[in-house]
N, C-alpha and C positions, 0 to 999 in steps of 0.2 A: 430196433435194439433199444430197450428201456432199462435203465439202472434204477433199482429201488433200494431203500434203506430201511432196515429193521433196527429200531432204537430200543435197547434194553432198559429195564427199570432203574438201573444205577448208572446210567450214562446220560444224565439230563443236563447237558451243556450244549449251548448253541455253537460252541467251538469244538465239539467232539469230532474226532478224526473222520468218521464216515460222512458226517454232514459237511465238513470242510472240503472233502474230496468232490462234492457235488455242488458246491456253492455257486458256480457259474451257471448251473442249470436248475436253479431253485424251483422255478415254476413248472418245470417238466419232470421233476423227480418225485415219485410217490414215496411216502413214508408210512410206516406202520408201527404202532405200539400195541402190545398185547398184555392184558392181565390174564394170567392162567390160574384158574381155581385149583386144578390138580397139583400145580407146583406149590401152591399155598398149603396144601394138605401134607406135604412131605414131612413136616414137623409141626408141633404146636406153637406156632409163632406168636409172639406178643401182639395183641390186637393193635397196639399203637405202631408197631413196625409195619403191619399191613396197611394201616391207614396212611402212614407217612409215605410209603412207596407208591401206593395207588393214587393218592391225592396229588402227590408231586408229579406223577406221570400224567394225570389228567390236566393239571395246570400247564405242564410243559407242552402238551399237545396244543393247548390254546395259544401258547406263546408262538409256537411254530406256525400255526395257521395265520396269526396276525402278521407274521413276517413273510407270508407268501408261499409257504411250503404246502404241498398237497398231502394232508394227513388223514390216515385212517386209524381209528381207535377201536380195538376189539376187546370185549370181555367174554372169555370163552373157557371151556373146560380144559383145553390144552393149548400149546403154542402152535402145533403143527397144522391143525385143521384150518384155522383162519389164515395162517400164513400161506398155505397152498391155494386157498380160494383167492386171496389177494394177488398172489403171483400170476394166477391164471387170468383174473379179471383185468389186470393192468399190463398183461403180456410182458412180465419182467423177464429179461434175459440174463441179468446179473443182479444178485442180491448182495449188498454190502452191509457188513456188520462190524462195528468196532470190536476188536477182540475182547472177550469177557475177562473180567478179573479172576473169576472162579473156575477152577478146573472142571467141576461137575457140569457147569453150564456150557463150557467149551465142548465137552463131550456130547452134551445134548444136541448142540448145534451140528456137530459133525455127523451125528447119527440120523439127522433129518434127511428124508429122501425127497429132495426138491428137484423140480424140472427146470433148473436154471443154474448158472454158474454162481458159486458161493465165494465171495471175497472177504477175508478177514483183514480189516484195516488195523494197523498197529495202534494200540491204546495210547492216548496222549493225556490221560488224567493223572499221570505220575511224572515226577521230575527225572527219574532214572528209568530208561527202558529196560525190559527184561534182558536184552542182550548186553546192555551196558553194565548192569549189575553182575551178570555172569562173567564178563571180562574182569571186573574188579575182583570177584570172589575167586576166580581161578588163579589169581596171582597171590593169594593169601594162604598162609598155613592155618590161621584161625580167623573165623568170620566175626570179629569183634565189632559190635555196634559203634563203640567209641571211635574206632579207626574209620569206619564208614562215615560217621557223622562229620569227622574232621575233613575227610575227603570232600564231602558235600559242601561244607562251608567254603572250602577253597574253590571248588568247581563252580559254584553259583555265586561266589563273592558275597556271602552273607555274614554280617558282623565281622568283617575283616578290615585290618589296617595294613595294607600291602600283603605280605606273606604271613603276617601274624594275626592272631585273634584280637579283636577289640578288647581292651582291658587286660591283655596279657595272659589270660587263661581260657582254655577251650570249654571247660565245664565248671559251672558254679553250683552244682547240685548240693553241696554241703550247706549252702546258705538257704536251701529251700526245704528243710526238713524240721521246721519248728513244731513242737507239740502244741496242742491247743490249750492255752492257759488263759483264764479269765473269760470275759464275755466277748462274743463274736457278733459282728454286724456287717457281713459281706454285702456288697451292692446287690440289689435285686436282679434276678435273671430277666432277660427279655423273652416274653412268651407272646403267642399270637392266638387270637380268638378264631375258631374255625369258621370259614366262610361257607357258602351254600354247597360248593363242590365237596369240601372236606366233610361237612356234616352228612352229606349223602353217603360218603364212603364209610363214615362211622356207623351209620344206621345199617349199611349193608354188612359190615363186618360183625356187628352185634347180632344180626339175625341170620348169619351164615350157619351152615350145617356141618362145618369142619371144626376140628379141635383147635382151640386157641388158648392163649394165656394172658393174664393181666387185665387191666382196665382199659376201656376205650373212651369212657366219658370225659376223663381228665386230659384228653389230648390237647396240647398247646404248642406243638412243634411247628416251625415254619415249613411251608411246602412250595415256595416259589423262590426264584433267584433273588427277587427284591427283598424278601424276608430274610434269606440267608445273608445277604449283604448287610441288612440292618443288624442282624445278630453279630456279625463280625465287627461292625462299627461300635456296637454297644460294648462288646468285650474290650476292644482297644481303648475306648474312652473311659469306661466305668470300672473295669475289672483288672485289666492288665497292669496298671500302676502298682497294685498291691497283690498281684497274682502269686509271686514266687514263694515267699517265706512259708506259707501254710498250705501249699499245694498237696502235701501228703497228709494233712490233718483230717480227722473225721469227727463231726459234731452232731449230736442228736438234734433233729429238726432243721439242720442246715443241709439241704439236699444237694446243693450245687456249689457251695462255698464260693471261691473265686474262679472256678473253672469256666472254660470258654464254651463248652458243649457244641463245638463246631464239627465234630467228627461225623454226625449224621449227614450234614450238608456236604462235607468233603466226599464222603463215601457214595453219595447220590450223584455227584457231579455238579451240584448247585454252586459250590465254591471250588476254586482251583488252588492247589497247594502253594504255588508261588505268589498268588495275590494275597493269600493269608500271611505268608512270611513277609512280604514287602510292606503290608499294612502295619505289622508289628514292628518291623525294623525302622520304618519311617517314624513311627510314634516315639521310638527310643531316641532318635536324633532330634526330632522336633520338640519334644517335651521333656527331655533330660530325665527319662525314666530310669529306674534301678536296673542295672544290667542283669542281675540274677533273675529277675522276673522275665525279662525279654529273652535271655538266653535259654532259660528253662522251658519256655513255651516253644521257641523255635526248634529246640532239640526234639520236642515231641512230634513236630510235623516234618522237618527236614531230616531228622534222625530216625526216630522209632518208626514212624509211619512208612517211610520209604524203605527202611531196612526190613521191616516185616513183610512188605509186599515183595521185595527182592528175594528174601529167603524162601518165601512160599513158592515162587516160581523156580528157584534154584534146586530145591529138594526133589527127590524122586517121588513118584506117584504114591508110594507106600508110606509116606511121611504121616498121614493121618492115623495110621494104625500103630505107630510107635508106642511102646509101653516098657520103658527101660527098667522100671521097678516091678513090673508084672503085677500091677494093681488091678484088682477085679471086684472090689466091693461095689454094690449098686449105689446109685446116687440117692442120698437121703431124701425122704419125701418133703422135707421142709423147703427144699429148693423150689418146689412147685407150689408150696403153700406155707407162708411165713408163720401161720398160727401153730404149726406143728413143731416149733422149736422154742425152748425157754432160754437159749443163749441170746442175750440181748443184742450183741453186735450183729449176729446173723439175722435175727428177727427184724432189727431196724433196717438193714440194708436190703433184705429180700422184700420187705414191705414196700420200700422205695422203688425197687425194680418192678414190682407188681403195679405200682401206681403210674410210673412214667417210663419204664423201659430203659432206665439209665442209672448208673452209679459211676463215681469217678475212679480213676485208675488204681488208687490204693485200696479202695473198697473192693474192687474186683480182684486185684492181685493178692493182697495180704489178708483178706478175710474170706471171700467166696472161693477163690482158687486155692489159697493156702489150706483151708480146712479140708477140701477134697483131697489134696496131696497127702497131708499127714494122716488122714483117715483111711488112705488106701483105696480111694474111689477110682473106678475105671476112668482113664483119661478121656476115652471116647464118650462116655456118658456125661462127664462134666463139660466137655467141649460142645456136645449137642445142646446142653442146656443153655450155655452162653450164647450159642448161635441163635437159639429160639427166643431168648429172653430180652436181648438188647436191640434197641432200634438201630444201632450202628453196626450190628453183627452181620458179617458175610463170611464165606468160606475162607477167603484169603486173610481176613482179619483174625478169625478165631483159631485156625489151625496153628499158626505161629505163636499167637499170644497165649493160648491155653495149652496145647500139646507141648510146645517148646518151652516157652517162658514160665508159664504157671505151673505145669505139671512135671517139667524136666523129663518128659517121656522120651525125648530124643537123645538122652544121655549126655547132654552138654554141648550140642552143636550150636545152640543159640545162646544159652546162658552159661556163665562160668560156675554157677553153683545153684542148687535148688532154692527157690524162694519159699522157704519153710521157716516158721517161727512159732513160738509159744504165745501165750496170752500176754506176755510182757510187752511185746511190740504193740499190740492192740491197746493195752492199758496206757502206754506212753503216748500213742498218737491219736487217741480218741477219748471221749467221755462215756463210752458205752459200758465199761466195766463197773462204774459206780452204781448202776441201777440194774444189776444182774443177779440172778439166782446163785451164780457160781463165784468163787473167790479167785481172782486172777493170779494169786500167789500160790495157790495150792495145787500140787501135782497129784496128790492122793487124798483119799477121804471123801466124805459125802459131798462136800462143797467144791471138790476139785474141778477146775475148768477143763472141759474136754480139749481145748486147744493145748493145754499143758500135757495131759497124759498121752494124747495122740502124738504130740511133737516128739516127746522122748521115746515113745514106742517106735515111731518112724525112724529115728536115729539108730535105735537098737536093732530093729529089723534089717536095716540096710547098711549096717556099719561097714561091712567089707566093701560094698560098692562105693560108699561115700568116701572111703579112704583114698580113692583114686582122684578125688576132687580136692586139690590143694587148699582151697579156701575153707574147707570143712574141718580141717584138723584141729583148730582151736576148740570148736564146740564139741567135737568127738572126745577131746581131752576131758571136758566136763562130764561126759557120759561115763568115762572110766572111773570117775570118783564116786559114782553112785553105788550103793550096796546092792547086792543081788536081791535082797528082800524088797528094797524100794523098786527096783526094776520089775520084779515079779508083781508087785502091787499095781504098778503102772500098766503092765501087760494085761492084768486081769480086768482093770477098768476099761481098757480099749476093747478087749474081747467081749465084755458084758454089754458095752454100748452098741456093738454091732448085733448082739443077740445070738 
């Protein structure tokens, strides 16, 4: 009787549950990791996403070998063929896999016809288990992230003084929304030069015959546990002290601002959420850091990340198809090619995504996702682009963040109102509008910013549905004060833009 372990590409932790379950028989336990080329063909993934995952997998295989595990590494057309050969060769009677985060991959595993017992070991890469989140959610009338976040603070004793939050307030978000004024000089990000393994993967991806997106040459992400830890330490030491106030700001040429850029490492398993939270909390107490910076970051990991994962597993299987506004417009071509738009904000951000597979949360939510929402783009098409284009994108990440939060396609299960705005928000929180073809103050006319006429057209088109959302009544009142002539001019611009 031989137990074998299949390690998936986003489960690269030596403490992951399937490995832990066989720790006592390390030298007798066969392990397999598989790169599937057909899986990479499912969508036009960013080249740097493929490089990141495959290089991290190859480095992790070397780490396991150095620790005495029996590792087989396969590069194949699919998962099933090498898996079956390996099971037969090693006479595997039980295959253990840590439960995948993504539903489609869980379905893929269940559909495999294997000649051995399949055991899914509960995933331990999140603080809340699927069952624990469901228990919490079943006791609630509304699944508010703020309530979940406070529960998490208490449960894991993070930034707590007894039963009360440190500083007396749970949420200091109001202190973290400063617009960019004057010159900015954020600390440099920590990047890593590709080693021989990574360069080999870069060359393979560049010469591959499947459809991909973005640049591979500029790859500088970490691919090992040691590099991920270095990135965490760099953030805590250099960026965290001044992270908070400008975390929503967008500045031309400042691609990363003060952001941590740790999500790719967390989502691969190279970092664990609690070690990240503890590093940040310890720095707060040891270095007397500003609480708004520390709380703002911890809310992203302990709050949003855990909440999004929980909601993903709590929702029914049809959640990805939700389309509350019945939006059906095709995704504009400029999402795949930044040269095809003359809107400076979108050009700047999409160019950045092409270059590095990354944009920070406000660039994603209030520009990329916001435009798709107000322009009436199919939620499924914009979600597919996000999943393809970002190095930290996975099904569990993008379904909730894009379908739920960004597109409000679930009708308000996740968000209390649509994240829709005109050019006014972008003009306030960035410097993009100053060098743009369009005027951020114009709703109509030749220089009217598409964010403006699409925003007001969105409100007019969905007025009856939006009345049901209490937080929208104030802005709908502004819509009432518009003349029919102005609304018609706005409608005409929106229709002409779509052609």
